[in-house]
N, C-alpha and C positions, 0 to 999 in steps of 0.2 A: 452960352452959350459952350461955353467948356463940354458940358454932357452930350450936347450935335457935335462932335468933336473926337471925345471919345466911342460914342458911339458907332460915327463914321469909321473911326477909326479903326475899331471891332468886326465892322461887319466887312472888315476890308481884308484881313487878314481872317479872317475864315472862310466870305469869300478862296482868297487863293491859296485857302489848305484842302480844298474838296478838289482836287481834278482826276480825272476815269482817269484809273489804268490801263495801260497797255498792255495788250495781251500779243505772244506770234506764235507762231503755227508749226507744226512741219510734220511730213508723211513720209513711214518709213514702216521698217517692218522693228516687231517686238521684237527681241532675243534673250537669253541671260548671259548672264556676261560673269568673268569671277569665277575662284578654283569655289570650293564649300568650306566652310561654312561662308565664305564672307563673297559668295555670289549674289548681284542683284540683277536686276531688270534696267533695260536701254533700249533704244532705237535708234535701228542702220535704215540712214537712205539712203538714195540711190548711188549715193557717191563715196560707197563703201565707207561711209566717217559714220562714227559710233557718238551717243550722248545719253550718259547712263540716266536716271529717273531721280527726281525727286520726290516723292509722293507720298503726304502728310494723310492724306485719306488713304484707313487701312480699307476698304472698301475698293476704291478704284486698281488700289495694289492686288489684291485678290483677285481681279477683272481681268487685268491685265499679264496675274503669271494665266491666269486661261488661255490669255491669246497668243504664246508666243505660235511666231512663223506668220503670222496674222501682220493685214497693210491697217494699218490706224491711222487716225491726222490726230493731235496731242497737239491743246492749249496750251501755254506755258504764260508765266510772266514774264522772269531770269534767268538768267545760262550765269553757272559760276563754274570757277578750277580752282581742285579740291587734288591731291597728292598726283598730278597732269594726268587729270580725268575731267573733262568739260560735263555739266551737272546741266540739268531744267529742271524748273521747278513747277511739276505737271497741277495743271486745276484742272480741265477735263479731256477725256478722248474721246474721238468719234471712230468707230470703225467704219471702214470701210469694202465697200461688195467688191466681191471677185471684179463685175463689170466697172467699175469705177476705178481702179485703180490710178492712178498718175502721183508718181512721185514727185511735187510739189518740192520746188527748195524753200528755205525758209522762208513765211510769210507774214511781214507786220499787221499787227487786224488793232483795231483803234477800238 
């Protein structure tokens, strides 16, 4: 009987820890802010708010540097503030066609 209780307890803990991550989207123009050698990528939304991009994937970072001035939709998982700047942790991006440009407010995606 104790074994069954322990097994049920561990199953309950296992399934309670496997939540799907939540992702968010923001659409805007890719820009570079700051002065060399401390410049970095950011996105400017339609309200002229700037969000610095925290990109762990160097391939995505290089691609976004090449897309300066273009409109993209960025998917991120969390936002944080560091030294009076708002950073978003980039998961992926999508380049929007010129005919598809829609400046959406931040969107919540499951």
